N, C-alpha and C positions, 0 to 999 in steps of 0.2 A: 531479460528481466524476469524476476520471480513474480508469480501471480499471487502475492500476498494480499489479503483483504484490506481495503482502506477502511479504517475506523475513524470515528470523530468524537471529540470531547469539547464541551463548552468550558472555557477556563476563566475568563474575566473580561468585563467591559466589552461584550459582544465579540470576543475573539474565539473563533472555533478552530481547533487544531486537528489536522489529519495525521493519523499515525498508523504504523504497522508493527506487529509483534512477532517474535521468534522465541520458541521455547515455552516452558510451562509457567503459568502465572504464579504458582506457589514457590518458585525458585527465587533467589535473591535478584532484585531488579537492577538492570543496567540501562540508563537513559543515555542515548547517543545524541550529541549536539554537533550539528554540521557547521560549516563555515559560512562566511558572508554571502547572502543571497542564494545559498545552496539548499535544495530540497533534501528531505531525509533519505530519499532513494540514492543519494550519492554515497551513503554508507553501503558498500557492496553487499549483495545478498550472501555471498559465500563467507565474507567476514562475519556477518551477523549470525549465520548458521553455525559457524565454527565456535564463536563465543557462546552461543546458546548451548552447544553440545558440552560445554564445561559446567553444565547445570546452573545456568543463569537464565533469567527472563529478560530478553533484550528488546528494547523499544526504540524505534527510530521515528522521527516525526518531522513535519514541515513547520518551520517558524511562521509567525504571521508575515504576510507579504511574500510567501513562497508557496509553490506547489498548490495543493488543494485546501490549504488553510485560508483563513480570512485575509482579504486584501483591503488596504486603506488608502485614502488620499492623505499623504503625509502632511501636506500643508494644513488640512483641516483637523487631522488627528495625529499630531507629532508625538513621538515617543523616544525613549533612549534605551540603553542596554539593560537598565534596571527594570524597565517595563517588560522587556523580553524575559528577564529572570522571573518576574512575577507571573508571566504566562506559564512558565515551567512549574512554578509552585502550584498554580491552579490545575495544571495538567496532572501533577502528582495526586492532588486531591481527587480529581475526576477518576483516576485509576485506583483510588482507595489505597494509595501508598503513602505511608508517613515519611519514609526515607528511601533513598536510592543511591547507587553508585553512579557517577557521571563520567562519561568519556567525551571530551570536547576536542574538536579539530579546528584549528585556526581561530576564527571568531568564537566558535563554540568552546574552545579551551579558555578563552578570556571570560566568557559568561559562566563557565563552570567555576572559575576562580571567584567571580562575584558571588555566586551562590555559597561557596565555602566561607567567604568573608562575612556576608550579611545574613545568611540563613543556614548556618552550620548544623542546626538541629535537624535539618532535612537531608543532610549530605553524609553518606557513609564513607565515600572516598572520591578522589578526583584524579583523573588522568587528563593532563593538558598536553595535547599532541599538535606538533607543527604550529605552535602558538607563541604567545608573548604575554608578559605581565605589564607591558606599556604599549597600549594600542596606538598611541600617538606616533610611534616610530613609523607606522604605515600611514596613518591619517595625515600627518604633517608632510610626508613625502608626496602624497597625492595632491595636497593643497599647495605644494611648492614652498613649504616652510623648511628651514635648514636643519633643525635638530629636534630631538625629543627630550623632555625634562630629565629622564633617567640616563641618557647617554647611550642607550642600547642602539645597535646599528640599524640604519635604514635598509630597506630592500636594496639588493645589489643593483648597481648602475647598469650592468649588462642586461639584467632582467627587464628593468624599466625601459632601456633602449630597445629591446626586442619587442616589447608591447607597443612602443611608439611607432615601430616600423610595420605593424600588421596592416596589410592592405585593406583600406576601408571599403573596397568594392567586393570583398569576400562576402559570402552568405553568413547569416547569424551563426550557424553551426560551425562553419569554417573558422570564424573569428574566435569562437569559444574553444575550438580544438587547438588553435595556435596558442591561446592563452594558457590552457591547461598543460600543453606540451612544454611550454617555456617554464612553467611552475614546477613541472615534474623533474626537470634537470636532465642531464645527458647520460647518467649512469644507471638509472632504474628503467625497467621495461615500461613501454608505453604502447598498449595495443590499440592502434587507431580505430580498428573495426569496433571493438567494445566501447571505446569512448564515444565514437560517432553514434552508436545505438543508444547509449545512455543519454547523451545530449539531445538527440532527436526526441526520445521519449519524454525527457524532462520539459522540453519546450512545448510539446503537444499537451502534456499534462497540465502545465500552468496556464496555457491559453484556454483550455477547457474550463478552468475555474474563473476565468476573467482576469487573471493576474497579468502583470506586465514585467515581472522580474523584480525581486526584492533587494538586489545588491546595492542599488543607489540609495534606497530608503534605509538600509542597514548602516551604510556609511554616514548618512545624515543622523541616524540614531547615535552613532559613535560621537559625532560632533556636538551633540547635546549633552554629553557627559561632562560634569564639572571637573573631573579628574580621571585621566586614563592611565595613570601610573599606579598600579596596585602593589608594587614591591614593598612599600612600608607596611601595608595592611596584612600582607601574607605572613609576616612574622608572628601573627596571632593565630594562624591556622594550625589546628592540632589534630587533624584527621589524616589518614593515609593519603599521600600525594605523590604522584609520579609525573614527571615531565619527559615526554618523548619528542626528540627533535631530529630532523634529518640533517645529516652532514652536508647535503647538497641543497638544502632549502634556500631559495633565493629571496624569499619574502621575510621570513623570520629565521635568521641564521642561527647556528648552534649556540651562540652567546645568549640568545633569548632563553633557551631551555636551561642553560647552566645558571643564569641569574635567577630564574624562577625557582629552580630546585634548591638553590643555596639560600633563598629567602624564606622558605618554609621549614620550620623545625622538623627534622627527620625526613625532609623531602628527598626523593630519589630521582635519579636522572638516567635516561637511556639515550645515547646518541647512535643513530643508525646511519652509518657512514655514507651509503650510496642513495639514501632516500631523499627526495626533494619535498615539494609541497603538494603532493598528490599521492593517492593510494596506488600501490603496485602489489600484485598478488604475492610476489616473493617475500614480502615483509609480514603477511598476515600472521603466520605462526609465531614469529618473533614478538610481534606486538601483543598478541593474545597471551602468550606465555608471560610476558612482562606484566600485563594487566592483572592476571590471576595471581602471579607470585607476589605482587606488592600488597595483596590482601591477606597473605598468610604469614 
């Protein structure tokens, strides 16, 4: 892991956000939004560096209830995805940024879409990666409900069956490794040593802050949303928008990216055939080129 300095910003309602930066602050800003329960450090150092080398100011951060950011008792302080979006607006203000480009992965892509729909004046562009515009396709599956309102596909049955078969006697890291390996798919590289080190560091980092893992709270936040289908609202989004989807993504299959891109006026789509629902180094260059090209 890169030894980037942990910085902190007070954003709203006693929420303190931990973040790290790459590149020069006077360059155009890119805010990276990670997935459900994932810390900012899950954006790989090398990816952040390479994006910053394209003359951008790159910022990754821990959502509330993850990493070194503020942690809450959800029962006493419930919130939803729009509250997380407001955290990000407060974060922009703390960084003295009026607008930014947003790259969101999985849940982060959904939240980037929420920002584009509700707070477009603060959004220069959106890249929604390994994500969806109908989060109920995942939530309903986890809750045992049969379908999502938009009709977008549920996570693949083979993936869900694999998760169900993970040995409960495994260590926390081993369970997480098995989960990420299944999400990655069989065609992209998966460096078990690197993933082990990342997961070990993330667990130690979160325990140091007193956190217990935000994934469960983030799913509860999803459940508090009155409507998880953003497809109708995306028709009004007029900023540069790119959907990047993995051809092997078992959680949000390529149909999710196609439907998202087709719902946004002038939306663009990139399907990366061998990519699953996890970062693999062989895709960094392709992803970064696509991100930069959609802005020109």
